[in-house]
C-alpha positions in Angstrom: -84.8 -33.9 54.0 -82.2 -36.4 52.8 -79.5 -35.1 50.4 -79.7 -38.4 48.4 -82.8 -40.4 47.4 -83.5 -43.5 49.5 -85.4 -46.5 48.2 -86.3 -49.4 50.5 -87.0 -52.4 48.2 -86.1 -55.9 47.1 -85.8 -55.2 43.3 -86.1 -58.0 40.7 -82.4 -57.8 40.3 -82.0 -59.2 43.8 -82.8 -62.6 42.4 -80.0 -64.6 40.8 -81.6 -66.6 38.0 -80.3 -69.2 35.5 -77.2 -69.9 37.6 -75.8 -66.4 37.2 -72.8 -65.7 39.4 -73.0 -63.5 42.5 -70.7 -60.5 42.6 -69.6 -58.4 45.5 -71.0 -54.9 44.9 -68.4 -52.1 44.8 -70.3 -49.8 47.1 -69.7 -51.8 50.3 -66.7 -53.2 52.1 -68.8 -54.9 54.8 -71.2 -57.4 53.3 -73.1 -59.6 55.7 -75.5 -62.5 54.8 -78.2 -64.6 56.4 -80.4 -67.4 55.2 -84.1 -66.9 54.8 -87.2 -68.8 53.8 -88.8 -67.2 50.8 -92.5 -67.5 50.2 -94.2 -66.4 46.9 -97.7 -65.2 47.4 -99.9 -66.0 44.4 -102.6 -63.3 44.9 -102.7 -59.6 45.0 -101.8 -58.3 48.5 -105.3 -57.0 49.2 -106.8 -60.5 48.5 -104.4 -62.5 50.6 -105.3 -64.5 53.7 -102.0 -64.7 55.6 -103.5 -67.2 57.9 -103.9 -69.7 55.0 -101.1 -71.5 53.2 -103.3 -71.7 50.1 -102.2 -68.3 49.0 -98.5 -69.4 48.8 -97.6 -71.1 45.5 -93.8 -71.5 45.9 -91.2 -71.9 48.7 -87.4 -71.5 48.4 -84.3 -70.9 50.5 -82.7 -67.5 50.0 -79.6 -65.7 51.1 -80.2 -62.0 52.1 -77.1 -59.9 51.7 -76.8 -56.6 53.5 -74.2 -53.8 53.1 -73.7 -53.2 56.8 -71.5 -50.1 56.2 -74.3 -48.5 54.2 -76.9 -49.7 56.7 -75.0 -48.1 59.6 -74.7 -44.8 57.7 -78.5 -44.8 57.2 -79.2 -45.8 60.8 -77.1 -42.9 62.1 -79.3 -40.5 60.1 -82.5 -42.0 61.4 -83.4 -43.5 58.0 -84.9 -46.9 57.5 -82.0 -49.3 58.0 -83.0 -52.4 56.1 -81.8 -53.4 52.6 -81.2 -50.5 50.5 -80.8 -50.0 46.7 -78.8 -47.0 45.5 -80.3 -45.1 42.7 
């Protein structure tokens, strides 16, 4: 049982809207980034046909930031090691 709660999500706050500035979070000293293609699915997940582009209603380019020091800490404990949001 982990001593701290762990949530594996991409929260709405992960989006920078209306030209808001990006800031370096204070909980990491090892921030990495990578470019990704972002697809917005326009239907509920249970109704999607992932073999069809008709369920995608928007495409964008995104930058995925990862706190590698936090990721490495979680990996060493056997936790999911993707993007993590602290509670």
